[in-house]
C-alpha positions in Angstrom: 19.8 9.5 -2.2 22.5 7.6 -4.1 23.0 3.9 -3.5 26.6 3.1 -4.4 26.9 -0.4 -2.8 24.1 -2.9 -2.0 26.1 -5.5 -0.1 27.6 -3.6 2.8 27.5 -6.5 5.4 26.6 -3.9 8.1 23.4 -5.8 8.8 25.0 -9.2 9.3 24.5 -9.0 13.1 20.8 -8.1 13.0 21.0 -4.3 13.0 20.4 -1.7 10.4 20.5 2.1 10.1 17.6 4.5 9.8 17.7 7.4 7.4 19.2 9.6 10.1 22.0 7.1 10.8 20.6 5.7 14.0 21.4 2.0 14.4 18.4 -0.2 15.4 17.5 -3.9 15.5 16.1 -5.3 12.3 13.1 -6.3 14.4 12.5 -2.7 15.5 8.8 -1.6 15.1 9.8 1.2 12.7 11.8 -1.2 10.5 8.9 -3.6 10.5 6.7 -0.8 9.3 9.1 0.1 6.5 9.2 -3.6 5.6 5.4 -3.8 5.4 5.2 -0.8 3.2 8.0 -2.2 1.0 6.1 -5.5 0.7 3.0 -3.6 -0.3 4.9 -1.7 -2.9 6.2 -5.0 -4.3 2.6 -6.3 -4.6 1.5 -3.1 -6.3 4.3 -3.8 -8.8 2.9 -7.3 -9.3 -0.5 -5.9 -10.0 1.0 -3.4 -12.4 2.8 -6.1 -14.3 -0.6 -7.7 -15.1 -2.2 -4.8 -16.9 -1.7 -3.0 -20.2 -4.0 -0.1 -19.3 -1.7 2.9 -19.6 -3.9 5.1 -17.3 -3.9 2.4 -14.6 -0.2 1.8 -14.9 0.3 5.6 -14.3 -2.0 5.5 -11.3 -0.1 2.5 -9.9 3.3 4.3 -10.5 2.0 7.2 -8.5 0.9 4.9 -5.7 4.3 3.2 -5.7 6.0 6.6 -5.5 3.7 7.6 -2.6 4.6 4.4 -0.8 8.3 5.2 -1.3 7.6 8.6 0.1 5.9 7.0 3.1 8.9 4.7 3.6 11.2 7.7 3.5 9.2 9.5 6.2 9.2 6.3 8.3 13.0 6.0 7.9 13.7 9.3 9.7 12.0 9.6 13.1 11.3 12.9 14.8 11.6 14.8 11.6 9.2 17.2 9.9 9.7 15.5 6.6 6.4 15.6 4.7 6.9 13.7 1.5 3.4 12.1 1.5 0.9 14.8 0.6 -2.9 15.2 1.2 -3.4 15.4 -2.6 -2.4 11.7 -2.8 -5.4 10.9 -0.6 -7.7 13.1 -2.6 -6.6 11.4 -5.8 -7.5 8.0 -4.4 -10.8 9.2 -3.2 -11.7 10.7 -6.6 -10.8 7.4 -8.3 -12.9 5.5 -5.8 -15.9 7.7 -6.4 -15.5 7.5 -10.2 -15.4 3.7 -10.1 -18.2 3.3 -7.6 -20.5 5.3 -9.9 -20.3 2.4 -12.4 -20.7 -0.4 -9.8 -23.8 -2.1 -8.5 -24.4 -1.7 -4.8 -22.5 -4.2 -2.7 -25.0 -6.6 -1.1 -22.6 -9.0 0.6 -18.9 -9.7 1.3 -16.7 -10.5 -1.8 -14.7 -13.7 -1.9 -11.2 -12.6 -3.1 -10.6 -14.0 -6.6 -12.5 -13.4 -9.8 -9.5 -13.7 -12.2 -5.7 -13.4 -11.7 -5.7 -9.6 -11.9 -8.5 -9.2 -9.4 -6.8 -11.8 -7.1 -3.6 -9.8 -7.2 -5.5 -6.7 -6.2 -7.1 -8.5 -3.3 -3.6 -9.7 -2.1 -2.3 -6.1 -2.4 -5.4 -4.9 -0.4 -4.8 -7.4 2.4 -1.1 -6.5 2.6 -2.1 -2.9 2.7 -4.3 -3.5 5.6 -1.5 -5.3 7.4 0.9 -2.4 6.8 -1.8 0.0 8.1 -2.2 -2.0 11.3 1.5 -2.0 11.9 1.7 1.7 11.3 -1.2 2.3 13.7 0.8 0.5 16.3 3.9 2.6 15.6 1.9 5.9 15.7 0.5 4.8 19.1 4.0 4.4 20.5 6.1 7.0 18.7 5.7 10.2 16.8 4.1 9.8 13.4 1.8 11.5 11.0 -1.9 10.7 10.8 -1.7 10.9 7.0 0.3 7.6 7.0 -2.8 5.7 8.4 -5.2 7.7 6.3 -3.3 7.0 3.1 -3.1 3.3 3.7 -6.7 3.1 4.7 -7.8 4.9 1.5 -5.4 2.8 -0.6 -6.9 -0.4 0.6 -10.4 1.0 -0.2 -9.1 1.9 -3.7 -7.6 -1.6 -4.3 -10.9 -3.2 -3.2 -13.0 -1.0 -5.4 -10.6 -1.5 -8.3 -10.9 -5.3 -8.0 -14.7 -5.0 -8.1 -14.6 -2.5 -11.0 -12.3 -4.9 -12.9 -14.6 -8.0 -12.5 -17.8 -6.1 -13.3 -16.3 -4.3 -16.3 -15.0 -7.6 -17.7 -18.2 -9.6 -16.8 -16.4 -11.9 -14.4 -18.4 -13.4 -11.5 -18.0 -11.2 -8.5 -18.1 -14.2 -6.3 -20.1 -12.9 -3.3 -20.1 -14.7 0.0 -22.9 -17.1 0.5 -24.1 -18.2 3.9 -23.8 -22.0 3.5 
């Protein structure tokens, strides 16, 4: 896809086009899902900007590409486009397992925070959960692929475990919930 012009003024009356050319309201559920995934991708970029770990940057680049693939699938309804692959879920699961091996068992809820990097991960995680809820709504009303929900569910797990891994590795207080 080549973007030749950003300011087209075609959306000035509250409509936009899907990838297949169909005009819809900017408040259409599918557009809202695309927007949620775009916001999540932006927060992943914010997380990425706060690390110098080359391996993690590569993992986050892959996640951002997967989110663009998910958005691409969302933009063309009733299509057999399969840009998001099962391997992307397996990769997240493998990373989660590797990090979890190095973490103490979780005994209580975690209060989001720790340090700035961990806090960014928790924001990305909560935005991911919101995107997942919106896509669950879409899939319940229209055609969609189960992999969309599965990927976002696993991604939010990954972001949570990565936040825990970061604070434990860097000897930062994990800040578990206390029943006051």
